[in-house]
DSSP file (Angstrom, degrees, kcal/mol; ACC not computed):
  #  RESIDUE AA STRUCTURE BP1 BP2  ACC     N-H-->O    O-->H-N    N-H-->O    O-->H-N    TCO  KAPPA ALPHA  PHI   PSI    X-CA   Y-CA   Z-CA
    1    1 A M              0   0    0      0, 0.0     2,-0.2     0, 0.0    95,-0.1   0.000 360.0 360.0 360.0 134.6  110.4   19.0   88.4
    2    2 A P        -     0   0    0      0, 0.0     2,-0.3     0, 0.0    95,-0.1  -0.482 360.0-158.3 -76.6 143.4  109.5   22.7   88.5
    3    3 A T        -     0   0    0     -2,-0.2     2,-0.3    93,-0.1    92,-0.2  -0.826  13.9-122.2-114.3 159.9  111.4   25.2   86.4
    4    4 A V        -     0   0    0     90,-1.5     5,-0.1    -2,-0.3     3,-0.1  -0.783  33.4 -93.0-107.1 149.4  111.7   28.9   86.9
    5    5 A E    >   -     0   0    0     -2,-0.3     3,-1.3     1,-0.1     4,-0.5  -0.320  55.6 -97.1 -56.7 128.5  110.9   31.6   84.5
    6    6 A P  T 3  S+     0   0    0      0, 0.0    42,-0.2     0, 0.0    -1,-0.1  -0.147 108.8  28.6 -53.1 142.0  114.0   32.6   82.5
    7    7 A G  T 3  S+     0   0    0     -3,-0.1    41,-0.8     2,-0.1    43,-0.1   0.528 104.8  79.3  84.4   4.8  115.7   35.6   83.9
    8    8 A R  S <  S+     0   0    0     -3,-1.3    38,-0.9    39,-0.2    84,-0.3   0.659  78.6  72.6-115.4 -28.5  114.7   35.0   87.4
    9    9 A S        -     0   0    0     -4,-0.5     2,-0.3    -5,-0.1    84,-0.2  -0.376  63.2-139.3 -95.6 173.3  117.1   32.3   88.6
   10   10 A F        -     0   0    0     82,-2.6    84,-0.5    -2,-0.1     2,-0.2  -0.933   5.1-144.8-123.1 139.6  120.7   32.2   89.5
   11   11 A T     >  -     0   0    0     -2,-0.3     4,-2.2    82,-0.1     5,-0.1  -0.623  35.5-109.5 -92.0 172.3  123.4   29.6   88.8
   12   12 A D  H  > S+     0   0    0     -2,-0.2     4,-2.5     1,-0.2     5,-0.1   0.865 123.5  54.7 -67.1 -31.4  126.1   29.0   91.5
   13   13 A E  H  > S+     0   0    0      2,-0.2     4,-2.2     1,-0.2    -1,-0.2   0.860 105.9  50.5 -70.4 -31.5  128.5   30.7   89.1
   14   14 A D  H  > S+     0   0    0      2,-0.2     4,-2.5     1,-0.2     5,-0.2   0.958 110.9  50.3 -68.0 -46.7  126.2   33.8   88.9
   15   15 A F  H  X S+     0   0    0     -4,-2.2     4,-2.5     1,-0.2    -2,-0.2   0.945 111.1  48.7 -53.5 -51.4  126.1   33.9   92.7
   16   16 A D  H  X S+     0   0    0     -4,-2.5     4,-2.3     1,-0.2    -1,-0.2   0.880 111.4  48.6 -56.4 -41.7  130.0   33.7   92.9
   17   17 A R  H  X S+     0   0    0     -4,-2.2     4,-2.6     2,-0.2     5,-0.2   0.885 109.1  52.9 -73.8 -35.5  130.4   36.5   90.3
   18   18 A L  H  X S+     0   0    0     -4,-2.5     4,-3.0     2,-0.2    -2,-0.2   0.966 111.9  46.3 -58.4 -54.0  128.0   38.8   92.2
   19   19 A L  H  X S+     0   0    0     -4,-2.5     4,-0.9     1,-0.2    -2,-0.2   0.928 113.5  48.7 -56.9 -46.8  129.9   38.3   95.5
   20   20 A E  H  < S+     0   0    0     -4,-2.3     3,-0.3     1,-0.2    -1,-0.2   0.909 120.1  36.2 -59.9 -46.4  133.2   38.9   93.7
   21   21 A A  H  < S+     0   0    0     -4,-2.6    -1,-0.2     1,-0.2    -2,-0.2   0.775 131.4  25.1 -84.8 -26.7  132.1   42.1   92.0
   22   22 A C  H  X S+     0   0    0     -4,-3.0     4,-2.5    -5,-0.2     5,-0.2   0.031  74.5 127.3-129.7  31.9  129.8   43.6   94.7
   23   23 A W  H  X S+     0   0    0     -4,-0.9     4,-3.1    -3,-0.3     5,-0.3   0.894  75.4  50.3 -58.7 -45.1  131.0   42.3   98.0
   24   24 A E  H  > S+     0   0    0      2,-0.2     4,-2.1     1,-0.2    -1,-0.2   0.940 113.2  45.5 -57.2 -50.9  131.4   45.7   99.7
   25   25 A Q  H  > S+     0   0    0      1,-0.2     4,-2.5     2,-0.2    -2,-0.2   0.951 116.5  45.5 -59.8 -51.2  127.9   46.8   98.7
   26   26 A I  H  X S+     0   0    0     -4,-2.5     4,-2.4     1,-0.2    -2,-0.2   0.893 112.9  49.5 -59.9 -42.8  126.3   43.5   99.7
   27   27 A A  H  X S+     0   0    0     -4,-3.1     4,-2.3    -5,-0.2     5,-0.2   0.842 110.7  50.4 -72.2 -31.5  128.1   43.2  103.0
   28   28 A L  H  X S+     0   0    0     -4,-2.1     4,-2.7    -5,-0.3     5,-0.3   0.961 113.4  46.4 -63.6 -51.7  127.1   46.8  103.9
   29   29 A F  H  X S+     0   0    0     -4,-2.5     4,-2.3     1,-0.2    -2,-0.2   0.900 112.3  49.8 -58.0 -43.3  123.6   46.0  103.1
   30   30 A A  H  X S+     0   0    0     -4,-2.4     4,-2.2     2,-0.2    -1,-0.2   0.932 113.7  43.9 -64.8 -47.0  123.6   42.8  105.1
   31   31 A F  H  X S+     0   0    0     -4,-2.3     4,-2.9     2,-0.2     5,-0.2   0.923 112.6  52.1 -66.7 -41.3  125.1   44.3  108.2
   32   32 A T  H  X S+     0   0    0     -4,-2.7     4,-1.5    -5,-0.2    -1,-0.2   0.934 113.1  45.9 -61.8 -39.4  122.8   47.4  108.1
   33   33 A Q  H  X>S+     0   0    0     -4,-2.3     4,-3.0    -5,-0.3     5,-0.5   0.904 110.4  54.2 -71.8 -32.4  119.8   45.0  107.8
   34   34 A Y  H  X5S+     0   0    0     -4,-2.2     4,-2.6     1,-0.2    -2,-0.2   0.951 109.0  47.4 -55.8 -55.5  121.2   42.9  110.6
   35   35 A T  H  <5S+     0   0    0     -4,-2.9    -1,-0.2     1,-0.2    -2,-0.2   0.759 120.1  39.5 -60.9 -27.4  121.5   45.9  113.0
   36   36 A E  H  <5S+     0   0    0     -4,-1.5    -1,-0.2    -5,-0.2    -2,-0.2   0.787 133.5  14.7 -94.3 -29.5  117.9   47.0  112.1
   37   37 A A  H  <5S-     0   0    0     -4,-3.0    -3,-0.2     1,-0.3    -2,-0.2   0.516  99.5-121.7-125.8  -8.7  116.0   43.8  111.9
   38   38 A G     << -     0   0    0     -4,-2.6    -1,-0.3    -5,-0.5    -2,-0.1  -0.494  62.9  -5.5  94.9-166.9  118.1   41.0  113.5
   39   39 A R  S    S+     0   0    0     -2,-0.2    26,-0.3    -4,-0.1     2,-0.3  -0.360  82.0 122.6 -67.0 136.8  119.5   37.8  112.2
   40   40 A G        -     0   0    0     24,-0.2    48,-0.4    38,-0.1     2,-0.4  -0.930  54.2 -84.5-168.5-166.0  118.2   36.9  108.7
   41   41 A A  E     -A   63   0A   0     22,-2.5    22,-2.3    -2,-0.3     2,-0.5  -0.906  28.7-123.6-125.4 151.0  119.3   36.1  105.2
   42   42 A V  E     -Ab  62  89A   0     46,-3.1    48,-2.2    -2,-0.4     2,-0.4  -0.782  30.6-150.2 -85.3 130.3  120.1   38.3  102.2
   43   43 A L  E     -Ab  61  90A   0     18,-2.6    18,-2.7    -2,-0.5     2,-0.4  -0.896   5.3-152.7-107.5 134.2  117.9   37.5   99.2
   44   44 A F  E     -A   60   0A   0     46,-2.1    48,-0.5    -2,-0.4     2,-0.4  -0.892  12.4-176.4 -99.6 133.1  118.9   37.9   95.6
   45   45 A E  E     -A   59   0A   0     14,-2.0    14,-3.0    -2,-0.4     2,-0.4  -0.969  11.9-152.9-133.1 117.7  116.1   38.6   93.1
   46   46 A R  E     -A   58   0A   0    -38,-0.9     2,-0.5    -2,-0.4    12,-0.2  -0.707  13.3-175.4-100.2 138.4  117.1   38.8   89.4
   47   47 A H  E     +A   57   0A   0     10,-3.2    10,-1.9    -2,-0.4     2,-0.3  -0.950  48.8  51.2-130.6 106.5  115.3   40.7   86.7
   48   48 A G        -     0   0    0    -41,-0.8     8,-0.1    -2,-0.5    -2,-0.0  -0.793  65.9-117.1 147.8 169.9  116.6   40.3   83.2
   49   49 A L        +     0   0    0     -2,-0.3     2,-0.2   -41,-0.1    -1,-0.1   0.238  63.6 125.1-123.3   4.8  117.5   37.9   80.4
   50   50 A D        -     0   0    0      1,-0.1     6,-0.1     2,-0.1     5,-0.1  -0.484  59.4-137.8 -71.8 141.1  121.2   38.8   80.0
   51   51 A E  S    S+     0   0    0     -2,-0.2     2,-0.8     1,-0.1    -1,-0.1   0.808  92.9  71.4 -68.1 -26.5  123.5   35.8   80.3
   52   52 A D  S >> S-     0   0    0      1,-0.2     3,-2.5     2,-0.0     4,-0.7  -0.800  73.4-156.7 -93.5 112.6  125.9   37.9   82.3
   53   53 A V  T 34 S+     0   0    0     -2,-0.8     3,-0.5     1,-0.3    -1,-0.2   0.740  90.1  66.9 -61.5 -20.2  124.3   38.5   85.7
   54   54 A L  T 34 S+     0   0    0      1,-0.2    -1,-0.3    -3,-0.1     4,-0.1   0.624 102.2  48.0 -74.4 -11.6  126.4   41.6   86.2
   55   55 A H  T <4 S+     0   0    0     -3,-2.5    -1,-0.2     2,-0.1    -2,-0.2   0.577 100.5  81.8 -96.6 -14.3  124.4   43.2   83.4
   56   56 A D  S  < S-     0   0    0     -4,-0.7     2,-0.5    -3,-0.5    -8,-0.2  -0.375  91.8-101.4 -83.5 165.0  121.0   42.2   84.7
   57   57 A Q  E     -A   47   0A   0    -10,-1.9   -10,-3.2    -2,-0.1     2,-0.5  -0.793  41.0-174.0 -84.9 127.0  119.1   44.1   87.5
   58   58 A V  E     -A   46   0A   0     -2,-0.5     2,-0.4   -12,-0.2   -12,-0.2  -0.987   8.0-155.0-126.6 121.0  119.5   42.2   90.8
   59   59 A N  E     -A   45   0A   0    -14,-3.0   -14,-2.0    -2,-0.5     2,-0.4  -0.749   7.6-138.8 -95.0 139.6  117.6   43.4   93.7
   60   60 A L  E     +A   44   0A   0     -2,-0.4     2,-0.3   -16,-0.2   -16,-0.2  -0.823  24.9 173.3 -97.4 133.9  118.7   42.8   97.3
   61   61 A G  E     -A   43   0A   0    -18,-2.7   -18,-2.6    -2,-0.4     2,-0.4  -0.847  17.1-149.2-128.2 172.1  116.2   41.8  100.0
   62   62 A Y  E     -A   42   0A   0     -2,-0.3     2,-0.4   -20,-0.3   -20,-0.2  -0.994  12.2-174.8-143.6 134.6  116.4   40.7  103.6
   63   63 A T  E     -A   41   0A   0    -22,-2.3   -22,-2.5    -2,-0.4     2,-0.5  -0.989  13.7-156.7-135.1 146.0  114.2   38.5  105.5
   64   64 A V        -     0   0    0     -2,-0.4     2,-0.2   -24,-0.2   -24,-0.2  -0.968  22.4-152.6-113.5 126.2  114.0   37.4  109.2
   65   65 A Y        -     0   0    0     -2,-0.5     3,-0.1   -26,-0.3   -26,-0.0  -0.627  21.2-102.3 -97.0 160.6  112.3   34.1  109.8
   66   66 A E    >   -     0   0    0     -2,-0.2     3,-2.2     1,-0.1    -1,-0.1  -0.400  64.7 -73.1 -63.3 152.4  110.4   32.8  112.7
   67   67 A P  T 3  S+     0   0    0      0, 0.0    -1,-0.1     0, 0.0     8,-0.0  -0.289 123.5  18.4 -51.4 136.2  112.5   30.3  114.8
   68   68 A G  T 3  S+     0   0    0      1,-0.3     7,-0.2    -3,-0.1     8,-0.1   0.379 105.2 151.8  77.9   2.6  112.9   27.0  112.9
   69   69 A R    <   +     0   0    0     -3,-2.2    -1,-0.3     6,-0.1     2,-0.2  -0.766  43.1  16.4-105.6 159.2  112.0   28.5  109.6
   70   70 A P  S    S-     0   0    0      0, 0.0     2,-0.3     0, 0.0    -1,-0.1  -0.940 127.2 -40.9 -71.9 -37.1  112.3   28.3  106.6
   71   71 A E     >  -     0   0    0     -2,-0.2     4,-2.8     1,-0.1     5,-0.3  -0.933  65.2 -91.5-149.5 168.3  113.6   24.8  107.0
   72   72 A A  H  > S+     0   0    0     -2,-0.3     4,-2.6     2,-0.2     5,-0.2   0.900 119.0  44.8 -55.8 -51.6  116.0   23.1  109.5
   73   73 A L  H  > S+     0   0    0      1,-0.2     4,-2.4     2,-0.2    -1,-0.2   0.964 118.6  41.9 -56.5 -54.8  119.4   23.6  107.6
   74   74 A A  H  > S+     0   0    0      1,-0.2     4,-2.3     2,-0.2     5,-0.2   0.886 112.5  54.4 -64.4 -38.1  118.7   27.2  106.7
   75   75 A A  H  X S+     0   0    0     -4,-2.8     4,-2.6     2,-0.2    -1,-0.2   0.930 109.8  48.7 -61.9 -43.8  117.3   28.0  110.2
   76   76 A R  H  X S+     0   0    0     -4,-2.6     4,-2.6    -5,-0.3     5,-0.2   0.932 109.9  51.8 -60.5 -45.4  120.5   26.6  111.7
   77   77 A M  H  X S+     0   0    0     -4,-2.4     4,-2.0     1,-0.2    -2,-0.2   0.910 112.2  45.1 -56.5 -45.5  122.7   28.7  109.4
   78   78 A I  H  < S+     0   0    0     -4,-2.3    -1,-0.2     1,-0.2    -2,-0.2   0.929 114.6  48.5 -66.8 -44.0  120.8   31.9  110.3
   79   79 A K  H  < S+     0   0    0     -4,-2.6    -2,-0.2    -5,-0.2    -1,-0.2   0.875 121.1  35.7 -64.7 -35.6  120.9   31.0  114.0
   80   80 A E  H  < S+     0   0    0     -4,-2.6    -1,-0.2    -5,-0.2    -2,-0.2   0.651  86.4 109.9 -97.9 -13.9  124.7   30.3  114.0
   81   81 A Y     <  -     0   0    0     -4,-2.0     3,-0.1    -5,-0.2     7,-0.0  -0.186  66.4-125.8 -65.9 159.6  126.3   32.6  111.5
   82   82 A D    >>  -     0   0    0      1,-0.1     4,-3.4     5,-0.0     3,-1.9  -0.857  17.7-161.3 -98.1 100.4  128.6   35.4  112.7
   83   83 A P  T 34 S+     0   0    0      0, 0.0    -1,-0.1     0, 0.0    30,-0.1   0.764  86.6  61.7 -63.9 -19.2  127.2   38.6  111.2
   84   84 A E  T 34 S+     0   0    0     28,-0.1    29,-1.4     1,-0.1    30,-0.4   0.767 126.2  13.8 -69.6 -24.3  130.4   40.5  111.7
   85   85 A W  T <4 S+     0   0    0     -3,-1.9    20,-2.9    26,-0.2     2,-0.3   0.538 123.1  48.6-125.2 -20.9  132.2   38.1  109.5
   86   86 A E  E  <  - C   0 104A   0     -4,-3.4     2,-0.4    18,-0.2    18,-0.2  -0.831  54.5-156.0-131.3 163.0  129.7   36.0  107.6
   87   87 A I  E     - C   0 103A   0     16,-2.2    16,-2.9    -2,-0.3     2,-0.5  -0.999  12.6-142.0-139.0 136.0  126.4   36.5  105.5
   88   88 A V  E     - C   0 102A   0    -48,-0.4   -46,-3.1    -2,-0.4     2,-0.3  -0.914  25.8-169.7-100.4 129.5  123.6   34.0  104.8
   89   89 A F  E     -bC  42 101A   0     12,-2.9    12,-2.3    -2,-0.5     2,-0.4  -0.841  13.2-164.2-118.8 149.6  122.2   34.2  101.4
   90   90 A Q  E     +bC  43 100A   0    -48,-2.2   -46,-2.1    -2,-0.3     2,-0.3  -0.998  16.5 162.7-132.9 140.7  119.2   32.8   99.6
   91   91 A Y  E     - C   0  99A   0      8,-1.5     8,-3.0    -2,-0.4     2,-0.5  -0.995  36.1-109.1-153.7 152.9  118.6   32.6   95.9
   92   92 A L  E     - C   0  98A   0    -48,-0.5   -82,-2.6    -2,-0.3     6,-0.2  -0.710  30.5-154.6 -88.8 128.8  116.4   30.8   93.4
   93   93 A R    >   -     0   0    0      4,-3.0     3,-1.9    -2,-0.5   -82,-0.1  -0.510  31.3-103.6 -95.4 169.3  118.0   28.3   91.2
   94   94 A A  T 3  S+     0   0    0    -84,-0.5   -90,-1.5     1,-0.3   -83,-0.1   0.731 117.3  62.1 -63.9 -24.1  116.8   27.2   87.8
   95   95 A D  T 3  S-     0   0    0    -92,-0.2    -1,-0.3     2,-0.1     3,-0.1   0.382 119.9-105.6 -80.2   2.8  115.4   23.9   89.1
   96   96 A G  S <  S+     0   0    0     -3,-1.9     2,-0.2     1,-0.3    -2,-0.1   0.449  82.0 125.9  85.5  -1.9  113.0   25.9   91.3
   97   97 A N        -     0   0    0    -95,-0.1    -4,-3.0    -5,-0.0     2,-0.6  -0.608  59.1-129.0 -87.5 147.5  114.9   25.2   94.5
   98   98 A V  E     -C   92   0A   0     -2,-0.2     2,-0.5    -6,-0.2    -6,-0.2  -0.877  20.4-149.3 -95.6 125.3  116.1   27.9   96.9
   99   99 A R  E     -C   91   0A   0     -8,-3.0    -8,-1.5    -2,-0.6     2,-0.5  -0.812   6.9-160.5 -94.4 132.4  119.7   27.6   97.7
  100  100 A T  E     -C   90   0A   0     -2,-0.5     2,-0.4   -10,-0.2   -10,-0.2  -0.949  14.0-179.5-107.9 129.7  120.8   28.9  101.2
  101  101 A A  E     -C   89   0A   0    -12,-2.3   -12,-2.9    -2,-0.5     2,-0.6  -0.995  22.5-151.9-137.6 137.8  124.5   29.6  101.6
  102  102 A R  E     -C   88   0A   0     -2,-0.4     2,-0.4   -14,-0.2   -14,-0.2  -0.961  25.3-169.3-111.4 116.0  126.5   30.8  104.6
  103  103 A I  E     -C   87   0A   0    -16,-2.9   -16,-2.2    -2,-0.6     2,-0.3  -0.900  12.9-148.1-113.1 129.3  129.5   32.7  103.3
  104  104 A K  E     -C   86   0A   0     -2,-0.4   -18,-0.2   -18,-0.2   -23,-0.0  -0.710  45.3 -82.4 -89.8 146.5  132.5   33.9  105.3
  105  105 A T        -     0   0    0    -20,-2.9     3,-0.1    -2,-0.3    -1,-0.1  -0.259  54.5-118.1 -50.8 125.1  134.3   37.1  104.2
  106  106 A P    >   -     0   0    0      0, 0.0     3,-2.0     0, 0.0    -1,-0.1  -0.298  39.0 -84.4 -64.5 150.1  136.6   36.1  101.4
  107  107 A P  T 3  S+     0   0    0      0, 0.0     3,-0.1     0, 0.0    -3,-0.0  -0.251 115.9  22.5 -56.6 137.9  140.3   36.7  101.9
  108  108 A G  T 3  S+     0   0    0      1,-0.3     2,-0.3    -3,-0.1    -3,-0.0   0.326 103.1 104.8  87.1  -8.4  141.5   40.2  101.1
  109  109 A N  S <  S-     0   0    0     -3,-2.0    -1,-0.3     1,-0.0     2,-0.2  -0.732  75.7-108.5-102.6 155.4  138.0   41.6  101.6
  110  110 A R        -     0   0    0     -2,-0.3   -83,-0.1    -3,-0.1    -1,-0.0  -0.573  36.5-114.3 -81.2 149.6  136.8   43.7  104.5
  111  111 A H     >  -     0   0    0     -2,-0.2     4,-2.2    -6,-0.1     5,-0.2  -0.350  27.8-106.2 -78.0 158.2  134.3   42.0  106.8
  112  112 A P  H  > S+     0   0    0      0, 0.0     4,-2.1     0, 0.0   -27,-0.2   0.845 117.8  51.7 -55.0 -41.0  130.6   43.3  107.0
  113  113 A W  H  > S+     0   0    0    -29,-1.4     4,-2.8     2,-0.2     5,-0.2   0.925 110.2  49.0 -65.1 -45.8  131.0   45.0  110.5
  114  114 A R  H  > S+     0   0    0    -30,-0.4     4,-2.3     2,-0.2    -1,-0.2   0.905 111.5  49.3 -64.6 -40.8  134.1   46.9  109.3
  115  115 A I  H  X S+     0   0    0     -4,-2.2     4,-2.2     1,-0.2    -1,-0.2   0.909 113.5  47.0 -62.9 -42.4  132.3   48.1  106.1
  116  116 A Y  H  X S+     0   0    0     -4,-2.1     4,-2.1    -5,-0.2    -2,-0.2   0.890 110.7  51.4 -66.9 -40.5  129.5   49.2  108.2
  117  117 A L  H  X S+     0   0    0     -4,-2.8     4,-2.2     2,-0.2    -2,-0.2   0.927 112.8  44.3 -57.3 -50.1  131.6   50.9  110.7
  118  118 A F  H  X S+     0   0    0     -4,-2.3     4,-2.3     2,-0.2    -1,-0.2   0.895 111.1  54.2 -68.4 -35.6  133.6   53.0  108.2
  119  119 A E  H  X S+     0   0    0     -4,-2.2     4,-2.4     1,-0.2    -1,-0.2   0.913 110.6  47.0 -61.2 -40.2  130.4   53.8  106.3
  120  120 A R  H  X S+     0   0    0     -4,-2.1     4,-2.2     1,-0.2    -2,-0.2   0.882 110.0  53.2 -71.4 -34.3  128.9   55.2  109.5
  121  121 A L  H  X S+     0   0    0     -4,-2.2     4,-1.6     2,-0.2    -1,-0.2   0.905 109.0  48.7 -61.9 -44.1  132.0   57.1  110.3
  122  122 A I  H  X S+     0   0    0     -4,-2.3     4,-1.4     2,-0.2    -2,-0.2   0.889 109.8  52.7 -61.5 -42.4  131.9   58.8  106.9
  123  123 A Q  H  < S+     0   0    0     -4,-2.4    -2,-0.2     1,-0.2    -1,-0.2   0.887 108.3  50.5 -59.1 -40.8  128.3   59.7  107.4
  124  124 A E  H  < S+     0   0    0     -4,-2.2    -1,-0.2     1,-0.2    -2,-0.2   0.876 107.5  52.9 -64.3 -37.7  129.1   61.3  110.7
  125  125 A D  H  <        0   0    0     -4,-1.6    -1,-0.2     1,-0.3    -2,-0.2   0.777 360.0 360.0 -71.7 -25.7  131.9   63.4  109.2
  126  126 A E     <        0   0    0     -4,-1.4    -1,-0.3    -5,-0.1    -2,-0.2   0.568 360.0 360.0 -83.8 360.0  129.6   64.7  106.5
């Protein structure tokens, strides 16, 4: 079974902590990318060795796949998600597998479209 270089992978707990701590920034990034490039997935890339993912450098990326790619389940998630309320994520796990997750806006948080709209309004006022 392949393993990943230390400091590059995420646990599911790391993923949850990032979403909890950085939802607004991630959701703005996701919806902005959706408006510019179309349906896709937000990618997390980790650089660091700190046990606490919030102290490591985590880069956000965005990818748009050809129809039917990268694999059937992920392709279906990307095709069916509601970009106003949901985000599709992909990240590398320690076992070398990529996890794809379709996440709906958590209760009490603003949804991606709303964050994007308010950010645009603020930029127009400046």
